[in-house]
C-alpha positions as CSV (number, residue, x, y, z in Angstrom):
1,X,39.6,-0.3,1.1
2,X,42.9,-1.7,2.4
3,X,42.9,-5.3,3.6
4,X,44.1,-4.3,7.1
5,X,41.0,-2.1,7.6
6,X,38.9,-5.0,6.5
7,X,40.5,-7.4,8.9
8,X,40.2,-4.9,11.8
9,X,36.5,-4.2,11.0
10,X,35.7,-7.9,10.9
11,X,37.5,-8.5,14.2
12,X,35.7,-5.7,15.9
13,X,32.3,-6.8,14.8
14,X,33.1,-10.4,15.6
15,X,34.3,-9.5,19.1
16,X,31.2,-7.4,19.8
17,X,28.9,-10.2,18.7
18,X,30.9,-12.9,20.5
19,X,31.0,-10.9,23.7
20,X,27.3,-11.0,23.9
21,X,26.7,-7.4,23.2
22,X,24.7,-6.2,20.3
23,X,26.9,-4.6,17.5
24,X,26.2,-1.0,16.8
25,X,24.4,0.2,13.7
26,X,27.5,1.9,12.4
27,X,29.6,-1.3,12.6
28,X,26.8,-3.3,10.8
29,X,26.5,-0.6,8.1
30,X,30.2,-0.6,7.6
31,X,30.4,-4.4,7.5
32,X,27.5,-4.6,5.0
33,X,28.9,-1.9,2.8
34,X,32.2,-3.8,2.8
35,X,30.6,-7.0,1.7
36,X,28.5,-5.2,-0.9
37,X,31.7,-3.8,-2.4
38,X,33.4,-7.1,-2.6
39,X,30.3,-8.9,-3.9
40,X,29.9,-6.2,-6.6
41,X,33.5,-6.8,-7.6
42,X,33.0,-10.5,-7.6
43,X,29.9,-10.2,-9.8
44,X,31.9,-8.3,-12.4
45,X,34.5,-11.0,-12.4
46,X,31.8,-13.7,-12.7
47,X,30.3,-11.8,-15.7
48,X,33.7,-11.7,-17.4
49,X,34.2,-15.4,-16.8
50,X,30.7,-16.2,-18.2
51,X,31.5,-14.1,-21.3
52,X,34.8,-15.9,-21.9
53,X,33.0,-19.2,-21.5
54,X,30.4,-18.1,-24.1
55,X,33.2,-17.0,-26.5
56,X,35.0,-20.3,-26.1
57,X,31.8,-22.2,-26.7
58,X,31.1,-20.1,-29.8
59,X,34.6,-20.7,-31.2
60,X,34.2,-24.5,-30.6
61,X,30.9,-24.5,-32.4
62,X,32.4,-22.5,-35.3
63,X,35.2,-25.0,-35.6
64,X,32.8,-27.9,-35.5
65,X,30.6,-26.2,-38.1
66,X,33.6,-25.7,-40.4
67,X,34.7,-29.3,-40.0
68,X,31.3,-30.6,-40.8
69,X,31.0,-28.4,-43.9
70,X,34.4,-29.5,-45.2
71,X,33.4,-33.2,-44.7
72,X,30.1,-32.5,-46.5
73,X,31.8,-30.7,-49.4
74,X,34.3,-33.6,-49.9
75,X,31.3,-36.0,-49.8
76,X,29.3,-33.9,-52.2
77,X,32.3,-33.7,-54.7
78,X,32.6,-37.5,-54.6
79,X,28.9,-38.2,-55.0
80,X,26.9,-35.5,-56.8
81,X,23.6,-36.7,-55.3
82,X,24.6,-35.5,-51.8
83,X,24.6,-31.8,-52.6
84,X,21.0,-31.7,-51.2
85,X,22.3,-33.0,-47.9
86,X,25.1,-30.5,-48.0
87,X,22.7,-27.5,-48.4
88,X,20.4,-28.8,-45.7
89,X,23.2,-29.2,-43.2
90,X,24.6,-25.8,-44.3
91,X,21.2,-24.1,-43.7
92,X,20.6,-25.7,-40.2
93,X,24.2,-25.3,-39.0
94,X,24.2,-21.7,-40.1
95,X,20.9,-21.0,-38.3
96,X,22.1,-22.5,-35.0
97,X,25.5,-20.8,-35.3
98,X,23.8,-17.5,-35.8
99,X,21.7,-18.1,-32.7
100,X,24.9,-18.8,-30.7
101,X,26.5,-15.7,-32.1
102,X,23.6,-13.6,-31.1
103,X,23.7,-15.0,-27.6
104,X,27.5,-14.5,-27.3
105,X,28.1,-11.1,-28.9
106,X,26.0,-8.0,-28.3
107,X,25.6,-5.2,-30.7
108,X,26.4,-1.7,-29.7
109,X,23.5,0.7,-29.1
110,X,24.3,2.7,-32.2
111,X,24.1,-0.4,-34.4
112,X,20.9,-1.5,-32.7
113,X,19.4,1.9,-33.4
114,X,20.3,1.7,-37.1
115,X,18.8,-1.8,-37.4
116,X,15.6,-0.8,-35.6
117,X,15.2,2.6,-37.2
118,X,12.1,2.9,-39.5
119,X,13.8,5.0,-42.1
120,X,15.9,2.1,-43.3
121,X,12.9,-0.1,-43.9
């Protein structure tokens, strides 16, 4: 809907309400459909922004995970007794990184069907 029509519609409804007269059902329906349209468009934009925030968060966590693992490997190479700590940190970081990846990225319906199909079990 062009912006000029939107402005005209809003002015008409505003003037009819301000003049003390009750706005007609048609003008209220038109106004509500207009706002539904723009709210629906805004919700799509909000979904995209939330997705990009999740992706940025996941990339940050992945970088942090790799940094910690490099530090742990260097420490384990210097002192052989710290390999146990390296594997514990590797296990827990991998687990939480996997949870973050599952929250961030969604599988396609075809892959979900393959994973949940009983003939592969």
